[in-house]
C-alpha positions in Angstrom: 134.6 60.9 99.0 136.5 61.4 95.6 138.4 57.6 94.8 141.9 58.2 94.3 143.7 56.8 91.0 145.8 54.7 92.9 143.0 52.6 94.4 141.3 52.4 90.7 144.5 51.2 88.6 144.9 48.6 91.5 141.2 47.5 91.4 141.0 47.9 87.7 145.0 46.0 87.1 143.8 43.4 88.9 140.5 42.8 87.2 142.6 43.3 83.6 144.8 40.8 84.7 142.3 37.6 85.5 139.7 38.2 83.6 138.5 34.5 82.5 137.3 36.5 79.1 138.1 39.8 77.6 134.7 40.5 76.6 131.0 40.4 76.9 129.3 40.3 74.2 125.6 39.6 74.3 122.8 41.4 72.5 119.7 42.0 75.0 117.6 40.8 73.0 119.2 37.5 73.2 119.1 37.2 77.4 116.4 35.4 78.0 117.6 32.2 75.8 121.2 33.1 77.2 121.9 30.2 79.2 120.1 27.3 77.4 121.7 24.1 77.7 123.7 23.2 74.7 125.3 20.0 76.6 123.3 17.7 74.5 124.3 19.9 70.9 126.8 18.9 68.4 130.4 19.9 69.4 130.8 23.5 67.5 132.3 22.5 63.6 133.3 26.2 63.4 135.5 29.4 64.8 132.1 31.4 64.9 130.7 28.5 67.2 133.2 28.4 69.1 133.1 31.6 70.1 129.5 31.9 71.1 129.5 29.1 73.1 132.9 30.5 74.9 131.1 33.9 75.2 127.6 31.9 76.6 130.1 29.8 79.0 131.3 32.8 80.7 128.3 34.1 81.5 125.8 30.8 82.4 128.3 28.3 85.0 129.1 28.7 88.4 132.7 27.1 89.0 135.5 26.9 91.2 139.2 27.1 89.7 142.8 27.6 90.8 144.9 29.5 88.3 148.1 30.5 88.1 149.0 34.3 86.4 152.7 34.3 84.9 154.3 37.6 83.5 157.4 39.4 83.4 156.9 40.8 87.1 155.9 37.8 89.0 154.4 34.9 89.2 150.6 34.6 91.0 148.3 31.5 92.2 145.0 32.8 92.2 141.7 31.3 93.4 138.5 31.9 91.0 134.5 31.6 92.0 132.3 32.1 90.1 128.1 31.6 91.2 124.8 33.0 89.9 122.2 33.1 92.6 118.7 34.7 91.4 120.7 36.1 87.9 123.1 37.8 89.3 126.8 37.1 88.7 129.2 36.9 91.6 133.0 36.6 90.3 135.7 36.4 93.0 139.4 36.6 92.1 141.5 35.8 95.3 145.4 36.0 95.2 147.1 33.2 97.2 150.1 35.1 96.9 151.8 37.4 98.9 149.2 40.2 100.4 145.5 38.8 100.7 144.2 40.8 97.7 140.5 39.8 96.8 138.5 41.2 93.6 134.6 41.0 93.6 132.7 42.1 91.0 128.9 41.8 90.6 126.6 41.8 87.5 123.6 40.8 86.0 124.1 37.5 83.6 123.8 38.9 79.8 123.7 42.7 81.2 127.0 44.0 79.6 126.8 44.3 75.9 129.2 45.1 73.3 128.6 47.7 70.6 129.5 47.3 67.0 130.4 50.7 65.1 127.3 52.9 64.5 125.1 50.7 66.2 122.5 52.1 68.1 121.7 49.2 69.6 123.6 46.0 70.6 124.1 43.6 67.7 124.2 39.7 67.7 127.0 37.6 68.7 127.4 37.1 65.2 128.0 40.6 64.9 130.8 40.7 67.4 132.6 37.7 65.4 132.7 39.5 62.2 133.7 42.5 63.9 136.7 40.8 65.6 137.8 39.1 62.0 138.2 42.5 60.6 140.6 43.5 63.5 142.5 39.8 64.0 143.1 36.2 61.8 141.3 33.7 63.8 142.3 30.0 63.6 141.2 26.5 65.2 143.1 24.6 66.5 141.7 21.0 67.6 143.5 18.1 70.3 144.6 20.2 72.8 144.6 19.7 76.3 145.0 21.8 79.7 144.3 21.0 83.1 143.7 17.5 82.5 140.7 18.9 80.1 140.7 18.1 76.2 140.4 21.6 74.8 140.6 23.5 71.3 142.5 26.5 70.7 142.0 29.6 69.4 144.1 32.3 67.9 143.9 36.1 67.1 146.6 37.2 64.8 146.4 41.5 64.5 146.3 42.1 60.9 148.1 45.6 61.8 150.9 44.0 63.7 151.1 46.6 66.0 148.3 45.3 68.9 148.6 42.2 71.1 148.4 38.5 69.9 146.0 36.8 72.0 145.6 32.6 72.5 142.5 30.8 73.9 142.3 27.6 75.1 138.6 26.7 75.3 137.0 23.7 77.3 135.7 20.9 74.9 132.8 20.1 77.4 131.5 23.7 78.3 133.7 26.5 76.3 135.3 27.9 79.5 138.2 29.2 78.8 140.9 27.9 80.5 144.4 29.3 79.1 145.4 32.6 77.9 148.4 33.1 76.2 149.4 37.3 75.3 152.0 38.3 73.3 153.8 41.1 71.7 154.6 42.3 67.9 157.7 40.5 68.4 156.0 36.7 69.7 157.4 37.5 72.8 155.1 35.9 75.6 153.5 38.9 78.0 151.4 37.0 79.8 150.8 33.7 80.3 147.1 32.8 82.4 146.1 29.2 83.0 143.7 27.2 84.7 145.0 24.2 87.0 142.0 23.1 88.1 138.1 23.5 87.3 136.1 22.1 89.7 132.8 20.1 87.6 131.2 23.2 86.6 127.0 23.3 86.8 125.0 25.3 84.3 123.0 27.8 85.7 119.6 26.9 85.2 117.6 29.8 86.8 115.4 32.2 84.8 117.0 34.9 83.4 115.5 38.6 84.1 117.9 41.5 82.9 116.5 45.2 84.1 116.6 47.9 81.7 119.9 49.5 82.4 120.6 53.4 81.7 123.6 53.8 80.5 126.1 57.2 81.7 125.5 60.0 80.0 128.8 60.8 77.9 131.2 62.9 79.5 131.8 66.2 77.6 135.2 64.6 76.5 136.6 61.9 73.5 139.6 60.6 72.1 139.8 62.0 68.8 142.3 58.7 67.4 141.4 55.6 68.1 143.3 52.3 66.3 141.5 51.0 63.4 139.0 48.5 64.9 138.3 50.6 68.4 135.0 51.6 68.5 133.2 53.3 72.1 131.4 51.3 73.9 128.6 51.9 76.6 129.2 52.4 80.4 127.2 52.0 83.0 125.5 54.8 84.9 126.8 53.4 88.3 130.0 54.4 86.8 129.4 57.9 85.5 131.1 59.5 88.5 134.6 58.3 87.6 134.1 60.2 83.8 135.0 56.9 82.2 135.1 56.0 78.3 135.6 52.7 77.2 136.9 51.4 74.0 137.5 48.4 72.4 138.4 46.4 69.5 136.4 43.2 70.0 139.2 41.7 72.4 141.1 44.3 73.5 139.7 46.8 75.9 141.2 50.5 76.6 139.7 52.9 79.4 139.9 56.4 80.1 139.2 58.3 83.1 139.4 62.0 83.5 139.1 63.9 86.7 139.9 67.2 87.8 143.4 67.5 89.5 143.7 66.6 93.6 146.8 67.8 94.6 148.9 65.8 96.0 146.9 62.9 94.8 147.9 63.1 91.0 150.2 60.6 89.5 153.1 61.7 87.6 152.3 62.0 83.5 154.1 59.5 81.5 153.7 55.8 80.5 154.6 53.3 81.8 153.6 49.0 81.4 153.2 46.6 84.7 152.7 43.4 83.6 150.4 43.3 80.4 148.7 46.3 81.1 150.1 49.6 80.0 149.3 52.9 82.0 149.2 56.4 80.3 148.8 59.6 82.7 148.6 63.2 81.1 147.5 66.6 82.0 144.7 68.2 80.4 144.1 72.3 80.8 140.4 73.0 79.6 139.6 76.9 80.6 140.2 77.6 84.6 140.4 73.5 85.5 143.4 71.0 85.1 142.6 67.3 84.5 143.8 64.3 84.7 143.4 62.2 81.7 144.4 58.2 82.9 144.3 55.4 80.1 144.6 51.8 81.2 144.6 49.3 78.9 146.4 45.3 77.6 147.8 47.5 74.4 151.2 48.8 73.9 152.3 51.6 75.7 153.0 53.7 72.7 149.6 53.2 71.2 147.6 54.0 74.6 150.0 57.1 74.8 148.8 58.2 71.8 144.8 57.7 72.4 145.0 59.7 75.5 147.5 62.2 73.9 144.1 62.7 71.8 141.6 63.6 74.2 139.8 66.6 73.4 137.1 68.2 75.3 133.7 68.9 73.9 
């Protein structure tokens, strides 16, 4: 049975709008040491060290939390759960307002990796921070406080002033993300995600075993134009039937899907914005086949539309 674009948009939109970290950036060679105990280590002294701790924390702590997500459309109260058992992460986001909606995602600890431009393998965390700093100016401010917990603030301001500015508040004790604010190039706040209650997190101490995961075979199409800093990312083989391409600049992520058109299930072509997520839909003719391209990402609508419009079939 073919999954409709509508159900994909709902699921992806929910995950993107409440993700605890925009990106998981771990090298496969680092996974065995990924969850080493850093509780006794000194407080990070640099931006790079804070980024490494935050990304490690997103994989290696179990916790329960309450959070609120505020954007121009609505205010949502959320229940967050992050569990780890036998090296498997279970992330559950439940919407507590209005219709009961729950989104669950499972993955192996450290299995997802970020790939640098021109890299045949998966670079270290240092490689990710270096790439991100080529696209964003990153600043650090200490002495913050969120949800009753001491925190530091990281601000990611894009060099080109055409994509969104990210601000993270990280928990001093663990490195977990407590607050995330997304602003457009005019400094208008698009969305605020904030933890309001964090039950004492516990570090996962089990052994990490990462299976050799085969990436999906690349689809016969690609985006010819990408903003500076955006590079192709690996896609899991289990998603191969979705005909998906994934691109990231280190913070922002763009997913593009292509499917043969299916009558009344097709979406109307155009670009729109739902909360912080832009959605671009375009029809494409390739030989005798009619394709529907759908792009989703936390980037300005005009940028996403240009990416989708540049798609070429090989």
